[in-house]
N, C-alpha and C positions, 0 to 999 in steps of 0.2 A: 630213739626217742618216739618215733611214730610207728612202732612195730604193728600196731593195730591196723594202720592203713594198709600195710602189706597183707596182713592176715585177712582182712575184709575183702580186699581185691582178689586174693587167691581163692578164697571160699566161693567166690562167684565166677571163677575161671575167666577173669578179665586181665588184659595186659596193661602194662604201664601206659602204652600208647593210647589205649582206649580211654583211660582216665584222663590222660593229658589232653586229649582232644576235647573231652567234656569240659575241662577247666580252661581250655584255650591257652595252654602252655606247651612247651616242647616236652618230649619224653625225658630228656635229660633233666629238665627242671623238676618234673614229677618224681623222677628217681631220687633227686636230691631232697625233695620233701620227705619221701619215705625213709631215707637214711638219716634225716635230721641235719643234713649239711646246710639246708636252707629253710628258714622259717616260712611257714605257710601263711599267706595273707588271709585275713579274716573272711573275705568274700569267698575264697576257695574252701575254707573250713565250713562255712555255711552250706555251700553247694554239696560238699562231701557228706555232711551230716544229713542233709535232706535226701541225697541219693541213697545212702545206706540206712535211712530211717532210724537214726540214732542221735545222740547229743554230741556236741563238740567236746564236752567234758569227757565222754567215753573215748572219743578219737584221740585225745591228747593224754589219756591215762589218769584223769582226775577222779574217775569213778569206774567201777566194774559193772555198773548197771547199763545195759545196752539200750534200754527203753528211753526214748526222747522225753523231754519235759513237756508238760502240757502247754 
């Protein structure tokens, strides 16, 4: 479900642990976010969208436009 999260992370050569630390969750929790086994809280989606400079809609696959909204 959240394939784009993994793709964005890998494009930047980041580990799951690095993103987990940024979000203040365990690596296991972050891994479950990427696999879709666990829903991502809205606060974490906002942090990820800001970090990757994209929209939440892009992260969750609702649009193919990487550019964030104004």
